[in-house]
C-alpha positions in Angstrom: 8.3 9.9 -54.1 4.9 10.0 -52.5 4.6 12.1 -49.6 1.7 11.5 -47.2 0.6 12.9 -43.9 -0.5 10.6 -41.3 -1.5 10.9 -37.5 -0.9 8.5 -34.9 -3.1 5.5 -35.3 -3.5 6.1 -39.0 -1.8 3.9 -41.6 -1.0 3.3 -45.3 -1.6 0.0 -47.3 1.1 -0.9 -49.9 0.2 -3.5 -52.7 -3.0 -4.5 -50.8 -1.1 -6.6 -48.1 1.4 -4.5 -46.5 0.1 -2.1 -43.8 2.3 0.7 -42.3 0.8 2.4 -39.3 2.1 5.4 -37.3 2.4 4.1 -33.7 3.8 7.0 -31.9 5.3 10.6 -32.6 7.6 12.4 -30.2 9.6 15.4 -31.3 11.4 14.6 -34.6 11.0 10.9 -34.1 8.1 8.5 -35.1 7.4 4.7 -34.5 6.1 2.8 -37.4 4.4 -0.5 -37.4 4.7 -2.8 -40.4 2.4 -5.7 -40.9 3.4 -7.8 -44.1 3.2 -11.4 -45.2 6.3 -13.6 -44.1 7.4 -13.8 -47.8 8.0 -9.9 -47.6 11.4 -8.9 -46.2 11.2 -5.7 -44.2 14.4 -4.0 -43.0 15.7 -0.4 -42.0 17.3 1.2 -45.1 20.8 1.0 -43.6 20.5 -2.7 -42.8 19.0 -3.5 -46.3 22.2 -1.6 -47.9 24.5 -3.6 -45.8 22.8 -7.0 -46.8 23.1 -5.9 -50.5 26.8 -5.1 -49.9 27.5 -8.4 -48.3 25.7 -10.2 -51.1 27.6 -8.4 -53.7 31.0 -9.3 -52.1 29.8 -12.8 -51.7 29.0 -13.1 -55.5 32.5 -11.7 -56.2 34.2 -14.4 -54.0 32.1 -17.1 -55.5 33.1 -15.8 -59.2 36.8 -15.9 -58.1 36.5 -19.4 -56.7 34.8 -20.5 -59.9 37.5 -18.8 -61.9 40.2 -20.7 -60.0 38.4 -24.1 -60.3 38.1 -23.5 -64.2 41.9 -22.7 -64.3 42.8 -25.7 -62.3 40.7 -28.1 -64.4 42.5 -26.8 -67.8 45.8 -28.4 -66.5 
């Protein structure tokens, strides 16, 4: 993990086209601004994990349905 120190108004650039800027800092909280191309998904980690969990569940359900269809076609 790369650890950086930034002040309000300073930013970092990721992969040349994603910019993360420190917008505000108050106590133990900071506000970040993210500029990224539309093709890049930007989510809070807890939201990203929930999306991944739902995608896994969806794939399992699709697999169950595909298996049922294959079994029905055998008859």
